[in-house]
Every structure is written in C-alpha cells, then in structure tokens.
C-alpha positions as CSV (number, residue, x, y, z in Angstrom):
1,X,77.0,47.7,188.0
2,X,75.2,44.6,186.5
3,X,72.9,44.4,183.5
4,X,70.3,41.8,183.4
5,X,69.9,39.8,180.2
6,X,66.5,41.4,179.6
7,X,67.9,45.0,180.0
8,X,70.8,44.2,177.7
9,X,68.4,42.8,175.1
10,X,66.3,45.9,175.3
11,X,69.3,48.1,174.8
12,X,70.4,46.1,171.8
13,X,66.9,46.3,170.4
14,X,66.8,50.1,170.8
15,X,70.2,50.5,169.2
16,X,69.2,48.3,166.2
17,X,65.9,50.2,165.9
18,X,67.7,53.6,165.8
19,X,70.2,52.3,163.3
20,X,67.4,51.0,161.1
21,X,65.7,54.4,161.2
22,X,68.8,56.3,160.1
23,X,69.7,56.5,156.4
24,X,73.0,56.9,154.7
25,X,73.6,59.6,152.0
26,X,76.5,58.8,149.8
27,X,78.0,60.9,147.1
28,X,81.0,61.9,145.0
29,X,82.8,65.2,144.4
30,X,84.0,65.5,140.8
31,X,86.5,68.1,139.5
32,X,84.9,69.4,136.3
33,X,88.1,71.0,135.3
34,X,90.3,67.9,135.3
35,X,87.5,65.3,135.0
36,X,89.0,63.5,138.1
37,X,87.8,63.0,141.6
38,X,88.2,66.0,143.9
39,X,90.1,64.1,146.5
40,X,90.6,65.9,149.8
41,X,87.8,68.5,149.3
42,X,85.9,69.4,152.4
43,X,82.2,68.3,152.3
44,X,79.6,69.7,154.6
45,X,76.1,68.4,155.3
46,X,73.6,71.2,156.0
47,X,70.2,70.4,157.5
48,X,67.4,72.7,156.1
49,X,64.6,71.5,158.4
50,X,64.9,74.1,161.2
51,X,67.4,76.5,159.7
52,X,70.7,76.3,157.9
53,X,72.3,74.0,160.4
54,X,75.5,72.1,159.9
55,X,74.8,68.5,160.5
56,X,78.0,66.8,159.5
57,X,81.5,67.4,157.9
58,X,83.7,65.0,156.0
59,X,86.4,64.9,153.3
60,X,86.2,63.4,149.9
61,X,88.5,60.3,149.7
62,X,90.9,59.4,147.0
63,X,88.0,58.5,144.7
64,X,86.0,61.6,145.6
65,X,83.5,59.6,147.7
66,X,81.9,60.7,150.9
67,X,79.0,59.6,153.0
68,X,76.8,61.0,155.8
69,X,74.4,59.3,158.2
70,X,71.1,61.2,158.1
71,X,69.3,61.6,161.5
72,X,66.0,62.6,159.9
73,X,64.1,62.5,156.6
74,X,64.1,66.3,156.1
75,X,65.7,68.2,153.2
76,X,69.5,68.6,153.2
77,X,72.1,70.5,151.3
78,X,75.6,69.2,150.4
79,X,78.3,71.8,150.2
80,X,81.7,71.0,148.7
81,X,84.6,73.5,149.2
82,X,87.2,73.5,146.4
83,X,90.1,76.0,146.4
84,X,88.1,78.4,148.6
85,X,84.9,78.4,146.5
86,X,81.7,76.6,147.6
87,X,79.6,74.4,145.4
88,X,76.2,73.1,146.4
89,X,73.8,70.3,145.6
90,X,70.4,69.8,147.1
91,X,69.4,66.5,148.6
92,X,65.6,66.3,148.7
93,X,63.9,63.9,151.2
94,X,64.5,60.3,150.0
95,X,67.7,61.1,148.2
96,X,70.4,58.4,148.7
97,X,73.2,59.6,146.4
98,X,74.4,62.9,145.0
99,X,77.2,64.2,142.9
100,X,78.7,67.6,143.4
101,X,80.8,69.1,140.6
102,X,83.5,71.6,141.5
103,X,86.0,73.5,139.3
104,X,89.6,74.8,139.7
105,X,89.9,78.5,140.5
106,X,91.8,81.1,138.7
107,X,92.2,84.8,139.4
108,X,91.7,85.8,135.8
109,X,90.1,83.9,132.9
110,X,89.9,84.7,129.2
111,X,86.5,83.1,128.8
112,X,84.5,85.8,130.7
113,X,82.1,88.0,128.6
114,X,79.1,90.2,129.3
115,X,76.0,89.3,127.4
116,X,73.9,92.2,128.6
117,X,74.0,95.3,130.7
118,X,70.4,96.3,131.4
119,X,69.2,99.6,133.0
120,X,65.5,99.7,134.2
121,X,64.7,103.3,134.9
122,X,61.7,104.9,136.5
123,X,60.9,108.1,138.5
124,X,58.4,109.4,140.9
125,X,58.1,111.7,143.9
126,X,61.5,113.3,143.5
127,X,63.4,110.1,143.2
128,X,65.0,108.3,140.2
129,X,65.0,104.5,140.7
130,X,67.4,102.4,138.6
131,X,67.9,98.6,138.6
132,X,71.0,97.6,136.7
133,X,71.3,94.0,135.7
134,X,74.4,92.2,134.3
135,X,74.4,88.8,132.6
136,X,78.0,87.4,132.6
137,X,79.1,84.3,130.8
138,X,82.0,82.1,131.8
139,X,82.9,79.9,128.8
140,X,86.4,79.0,129.9
141,X,87.8,75.7,128.5
142,X,88.5,73.7,130.4
143,X,85.8,75.1,132.8
144,X,87.2,77.1,135.7
145,X,85.9,79.5,138.2
146,X,87.2,83.1,138.3
147,X,87.6,84.6,141.8
148,X,89.6,87.6,143.0
149,X,89.2,90.6,145.3
150,X,87.3,92.7,142.6
151,X,85.8,89.9,140.5
152,X,83.3,92.0,138.6
153,X,83.4,95.7,138.6
154,X,81.1,98.5,137.5
155,X,80.4,102.2,137.9
156,X,77.4,104.0,139.4
157,X,76.4,107.7,138.9
158,X,77.6,110.3,141.4
159,X,75.3,110.4,144.4
160,X,73.8,106.9,143.8
161,X,72.4,105.3,146.9
162,X,72.6,101.5,146.7
163,X,69.4,99.9,148.1
164,X,70.0,96.3,147.2
165,X,72.6,94.2,145.4
166,X,72.2,90.6,144.5
167,X,73.8,87.7,142.5
168,X,72.6,84.5,141.0
169,X,75.0,81.7,139.9
170,X,74.2,79.4,137.0
171,X,71.5,77.0,138.2
172,X,71.2,78.7,141.6
173,X,69.0,80.9,143.7
174,X,69.3,84.7,143.9
175,X,71.3,85.8,147.0
176,X,72.3,89.0,148.6
177,X,75.8,90.0,147.5
178,X,77.4,93.3,148.5
179,X,78.5,95.9,146.0
180,X,81.9,96.7,147.4
181,X,83.3,100.3,146.9
182,X,86.7,100.4,145.2
183,X,89.5,102.8,145.6
184,X,88.3,104.9,142.6
185,X,85.2,107.0,143.4
186,X,81.8,105.6,142.2
187,X,83.5,102.3,141.2
188,X,82.2,99.1,142.8
189,X,82.8,95.4,142.6
190,X,81.0,92.1,143.2
191,X,83.3,89.8,145.1
192,X,81.3,86.8,143.9
193,X,82.7,83.7,142.1
194,X,82.1,83.5,138.4
195,X,81.5,79.8,138.0
196,X,81.3,78.1,134.6
197,X,78.0,79.1,132.9
198,X,76.1,82.3,133.4
199,X,76.1,84.5,136.5
200,X,73.7,87.4,136.9
201,X,74.2,90.5,139.0
202,X,71.7,93.1,140.0
203,X,72.2,96.4,141.8
204,X,69.3,98.7,142.7
205,X,70.0,102.3,143.4
206,X,68.3,105.7,143.9
207,X,69.2,109.2,142.8
208,X,67.7,112.6,143.8
209,X,65.6,113.7,140.9
210,X,64.2,117.1,139.9
211,X,62.8,116.1,136.5
212,X,65.9,115.1,134.6
213,X,69.1,113.2,135.1
214,X,72.2,112.1,133.2
215,X,73.4,108.5,133.6
216,X,76.8,107.4,132.3
217,X,77.3,103.6,132.4
218,X,81.1,103.9,131.9
219,X,81.4,100.3,130.7
220,X,84.5,98.4,132.0
221,X,83.9,95.3,129.9
222,X,82.9,94.7,126.3
223,X,79.2,93.8,126.2
224,X,77.0,92.3,123.5
225,X,74.1,94.6,124.4
226,X,73.6,97.6,126.7
227,X,69.9,98.2,127.2
228,X,67.9,101.1,128.7
229,X,64.2,100.5,129.6
230,X,61.9,103.3,130.8
231,X,58.2,104.1,130.8
232,X,56.8,105.8,127.7
233,X,55.9,108.8,129.9
234,X,59.7,109.5,130.3
235,X,62.0,110.8,127.6
236,X,65.4,109.3,126.5
237,X,68.1,111.4,124.9
238,X,71.6,109.8,124.3
239,X,74.7,111.9,124.3
240,X,76.1,112.9,120.8
241,X,78.7,110.2,120.9
242,X,76.4,107.4,122.1
243,X,74.7,105.2,119.5
244,X,71.5,103.6,120.6
245,X,68.8,102.0,118.5
246,X,65.1,101.9,119.5
247,X,63.6,98.4,119.8
248,X,59.9,97.6,119.7
249,X,58.5,94.9,121.9
250,X,54.7,94.2,121.5
251,X,54.6,92.7,124.9
252,X,55.9,95.9,126.5
253,X,54.0,98.5,124.5
254,X,54.2,101.0,127.3
255,X,58.0,100.8,127.6
256,X,60.6,102.7,125.7
257,X,63.6,100.4,124.9
258,X,66.9,101.6,123.6
259,X,69.8,99.3,122.7
260,X,73.5,99.8,122.1
261,X,75.3,96.8,120.6
262,X,78.9,95.5,120.9
263,X,79.8,98.1,123.4
264,X,83.5,98.6,124.3
265,X,85.3,99.4,127.6
266,X,85.3,103.2,128.1
267,X,82.9,103.9,125.3
268,X,80.8,107.0,125.6
269,X,77.3,105.7,126.3
270,X,75.8,108.4,128.6
271,X,72.2,109.3,128.2
272,X,69.7,111.8,129.7
273,X,66.3,110.8,131.0
274,X,63.5,113.2,131.9
275,X,59.9,113.1,132.9
276,X,58.1,110.9,135.4
277,X,56.7,107.4,135.3
278,X,56.8,103.9,136.6
279,X,57.6,100.7,134.7
280,X,54.9,98.1,134.6
281,X,55.5,94.8,136.4
282,X,57.0,92.1,134.0
283,X,56.1,88.9,135.9
284,X,57.9,85.9,134.5
285,X,60.1,87.9,132.1
286,X,60.6,86.5,128.7
287,X,61.3,83.0,129.9
288,X,57.8,82.3,130.8
289,X,57.2,80.8,127.5
290,X,59.8,78.1,127.9
291,X,63.2,79.8,127.4
292,X,66.4,78.3,128.5
293,X,69.4,80.0,129.9
294,X,72.0,77.8,128.6
295,X,71.8,75.1,131.2
296,X,70.7,77.2,134.2
297,X,68.6,75.4,136.7
298,X,69.2,72.1,135.0
299,X,66.9,72.8,132.1
300,X,63.8,73.5,134.1
301,X,62.3,75.8,131.5
302,X,60.1,78.6,132.9
303,X,60.0,77.2,136.4
304,X,63.2,78.9,137.6
305,X,63.1,82.4,139.0
306,X,62.8,85.1,136.3
307,X,61.9,82.5,133.7
308,X,65.3,82.0,132.2
309,X,67.4,83.9,129.6
310,X,66.8,82.0,126.4
311,X,64.5,83.4,123.7
312,X,60.8,82.5,124.1
313,X,59.3,79.9,121.8
314,X,58.2,81.4,118.5
315,X,59.7,84.8,119.5
316,X,60.3,87.3,116.6
317,X,63.8,87.4,115.2
318,X,64.8,90.6,117.0
319,X,64.2,89.0,120.3
320,X,66.2,86.0,119.4
321,X,69.1,88.3,118.4
322,X,68.7,90.5,121.5
323,X,68.5,88.5,124.6
324,X,68.1,91.7,126.6
325,X,64.3,91.5,126.5
326,X,64.4,88.4,128.6
327,X,67.1,89.9,130.8
328,X,64.9,93.0,131.3
329,X,62.4,90.9,133.2
330,X,65.1,89.8,135.6
331,X,64.6,92.8,137.9
332,X,60.9,92.3,138.3
333,X,60.7,88.5,138.4
334,X,63.9,87.3,139.8
335,X,64.8,89.5,142.8
336,X,61.8,89.6,145.1
337,X,62.1,92.4,147.6
338,X,63.9,94.9,145.4
339,X,64.0,98.4,146.7
340,X,60.8,99.6,145.1
341,X,58.9,96.6,146.3
342,X,57.5,96.9,149.8
343,X,54.9,94.2,149.7
344,X,55.2,90.6,148.4
345,X,52.7,88.2,146.8
346,X,52.8,84.5,146.8
347,X,52.9,83.0,143.3
348,X,51.5,79.8,142.0
349,X,54.0,76.9,142.2
350,X,55.8,76.3,139.0
351,X,54.9,73.3,136.9
352,X,58.3,72.0,136.0
353,X,60.3,69.5,138.1
354,X,63.8,70.0,139.3
355,X,65.5,67.5,137.1
356,X,69.1,68.1,138.0
357,X,69.2,69.5,141.5
358,X,70.1,73.0,142.4
359,X,73.4,74.6,143.2
360,X,73.0,77.7,145.2
361,X,74.6,80.0,147.7
362,X,73.2,80.1,151.2
363,X,71.8,83.6,151.4
364,X,72.6,86.4,153.8
365,X,69.8,87.9,155.8
366,X,67.6,90.0,153.4
367,X,68.2,93.7,153.3
368,X,65.3,95.8,154.4
369,X,63.2,97.6,151.8
370,X,62.6,101.3,152.1
371,X,59.4,102.3,153.8
372,X,57.9,104.0,150.8
373,X,55.9,101.5,148.6
374,X,56.1,101.8,144.9
375,X,53.2,101.3,142.5
376,X,55.1,98.5,140.9
377,X,53.7,95.1,141.7
378,X,56.3,92.5,142.8
379,X,56.5,89.3,140.9
380,X,56.4,86.1,143.0
381,X,59.5,83.9,143.1
382,X,58.2,80.7,141.6
383,X,58.7,77.6,143.7
384,X,60.1,74.6,141.8
385,X,57.7,71.8,142.4
386,X,57.1,68.3,141.2
387,X,55.3,67.8,137.8
388,X,51.5,68.2,137.9
389,X,49.9,65.0,136.6
390,X,47.6,65.3,133.6
391,X,43.9,64.7,134.2
392,X,44.0,61.7,131.9
393,X,46.3,59.7,134.2
394,X,46.4,59.0,137.9
395,X,49.9,58.9,139.4
396,X,51.1,55.8,141.2
397,X,51.3,56.3,145.0
398,X,55.1,56.3,144.9
399,X,55.1,59.1,142.3
400,X,52.7,61.1,144.4
401,X,54.8,60.6,147.5
402,X,57.9,61.9,145.7
403,X,56.0,64.9,144.4
404,X,54.8,65.8,147.9
405,X,58.3,65.3,149.4
406,X,59.7,67.6,146.7
407,X,57.1,70.2,147.4
408,X,57.8,70.1,151.1
409,X,61.5,70.4,150.4
410,X,61.0,73.5,148.3
411,X,58.6,75.0,150.9
412,X,61.3,74.6,153.6
413,X,64.0,76.2,151.4
414,X,61.7,79.2,150.6
415,X,60.9,79.6,154.3
416,X,64.6,79.5,155.3
417,X,65.4,82.1,152.6
418,X,62.7,84.4,154.0
419,X,60.6,84.4,150.8
420,X,57.4,83.5,152.6
421,X,56.0,84.6,156.0
422,X,55.7,82.3,159.0
423,X,52.0,82.4,158.6
424,X,52.1,81.4,154.9
425,X,54.7,78.7,155.7
426,X,52.6,77.1,158.5
427,X,49.4,77.2,156.4
428,X,51.1,75.6,153.3
429,X,53.0,73.0,155.4
430,X,49.8,72.0,157.3
431,X,48.1,71.3,154.0
432,X,51.0,69.4,152.5
433,X,51.4,67.3,155.7
434,X,47.8,66.3,155.6
435,X,48.0,65.3,151.9
436,X,51.3,63.4,152.5
437,X,49.7,61.5,155.4
438,X,46.8,60.4,153.3
439,X,49.1,59.5,150.4
440,X,51.2,57.3,152.8
441,X,48.1,55.5,154.0
442,X,47.0,54.9,150.4
443,X,50.5,53.6,149.5
444,X,50.3,51.2,152.4
445,X,47.0,49.9,151.3
446,X,48.1,49.4,147.7
C-alpha cells in the first residue's frame, strides 16, 4: 500500500498536533522517614474528569522521579503506594510538577496519642443518637505510618447499631471507613492507616431509648480529654468513680458539656443520660475563626471541612487548653450525611486557597442515611476555592484563570465524592464554564 507525499505530510501534521496538545506531568516521590527518594514505589495517575479512572501507572526511578503524559486538561490525582499504604497529591488543571511524600510503615509506634474522645448525644422518638469522634496524633520520630489489622480500637455500648463510620487523614477529605467488629463483643477497630500528623475518626450509632441510658466509653488508650456534649434539655449523671468537670462555652449556651481529663485505659468513665432533646447544628465548628490543626490541609485555615482543630483566634483560655470544643463541631461540620441528616445543603465556597495540595483517600460509595429526618440541620462541606480578590484590586487575567481552574477542579472532586447532586453540579459547572470562556477571551486580548 502506497502513501502519497501529501498523505504522509498530513499524518505527520496530525501526529505533531496531537503531541503538542498533550502535556507532561512530572513529579517525585520522597520518603519522609528517610529523607531519600522512594525508588521503586508504584505511582498511579487517576483522572477525575468523569469518575475515578486510572489513566496511567509508573514506578519511581532511582531518584524518585516519575512522569505521565496527560491526555486532557482536567483534574488529576497522583497516588503513590509505599509498603502497602497509599499517599495522594492532587494535580489541579495546569499543574506540571508534583511531589508526593510517603512514609515507612510499622505495625506499632510509640508516638500515637489520643487528643480527644468526644461523645455528641441527643435523643428523640424512642432513639438515642450518639456521634463519637476521636482525634488521634501520630508524632513518631522519624515520621512513620502505623498500620495493622486492628489499627485503632474502641468499644460501643451493648445493642449499638452503627449507622456510619468515617475517617479523615491529616490534610485529607473525610471518607467512609468501616468499623470492623473484633473477637471481643462490642469491640471494634478502624483498619485505617495512622499517617504522621492527625487522623480523625467518627462513628455514629443508635440505641433504643426509653428515657434514660447508661454509656460506658471503656477507654482503650490514654486520652487528653474525654468530652460529653448533650442538649440542656437532657440530664447528665456520671458514675461514682467517674470524674467529669462541667465546661461553659458561650457559643453553645444550649449545650451541656462535661470533660474528663488525662483519662487512662480501662478507667471507669460511664455516665447516665436521661431526658429528650436535640443538639443544635454547629456549622463550621470552632475552626471557623481561623484555627489550625497542626498542619492539616496545608494551613488553609477555616476553609477545610470542619474548620480545623486549633483554638480560634482570641478564644478564652479554657478553649485553648481544651481542644475538645473545636473537635465537638467535627460531627456537624465535617461529616456530611451523618445518620441523623437526611437532607443536605450547599455551602458557600471557602475563601482560602489550597496552598499545599490535598492528600486524601478515594472514598467508598456513601452509606445511605436512615429514612427518618432529624431536626438537626446539616452543615455544608466547604469547597476549597481560589482566593477571592479584594474590591480594591482587579486580578490579572492569568490569576483569574488559575482561580477558575481551581474552582472547576474542586467542583469535579465534590461531584465524584457525591457531595453534590447532578443537578447542582451541572448548574455550577455551566456557570463556571461560561466565566472561564470569557476570561480566556480577555486573556487573549490582553
């Protein structure tokens, strides 16, 4: 079969044009434990445009380097697998280089501690609803990841029905993570890696309720604070051996808060609750005023889901001492779709930029919420967006383009995680696409 010179030239032109349209994403995988390149680690390119689709696979070379050819300009996710644990870094549209940090894995580490064990209790219509939140710190030096078959364990009361269980790694997004029953009755475990930094766990459960109930946390680990939060319309009575102190929070005047400090494994901390009532929604938690969670989310301030775990600016001394208040808002603001939430609201996009990228687990399909809707109002999961320019200054076209690309990227991620409906997604995307088109035209004229 012969090719004419014209046809050959056309094929060369098409090939060159396609190569010119493709972009190369380069990166490195660094071992944060040894400070050396993570040579030989598997690296996966995940396309987020139309689902979590694997678009490429490679291995880090002797210097930890890797590269992928991108077929489109959409958002991507880089996954590095080191000793069986995954680490992620987002690659927004326009990104040309990324660095993924991994850590060596150990089955048991000495630097694991529990900052807070929070119980949010409410009751109505013959049902006691409890959301239990743990904040766990990994301060191992050198930094390592702890992972085993029962990585973080806890007890639940007899008869507890788990409705939802989730986890959030430091700097990541909340994801479904099963609470796995252990051999001992009423004992469960999260088989979820404890990476360096802070990891948060939540388990939401229900108990039959006839007006009073006794809850025994049965702590397995030492904790800085164990907190019980319940509406003022309910009563709290600790067991004779349990030592709780009441705490007053002016921002939650309708909530009873009891705190036990420096709790020990096996310590008697059971308490009885009685009465009926629902906790008010705590949108944004304590981090809405600019707290930080010790590096989580790359220092994004209040833009991250739940607001963060650091004390709010100008907070009273008790709140700085007891980080539980911030943690307490975790249930309402971080985990959208918890068991007592049947409807969702869209929040206003956060005002802080994603300065350091996001490392997150690819979520499982969301677990269904029960048919009964609670009176609690769900807090929207804030979307990390580009900074909003001040009225006094007009952004350059390139800055506007980057902001729009980042917003489109976050919209795609939320859509794939099921945080917004198809209708909301299409409406928002249409508006952003129109704005992006006009911005591109202005950039071409400048």
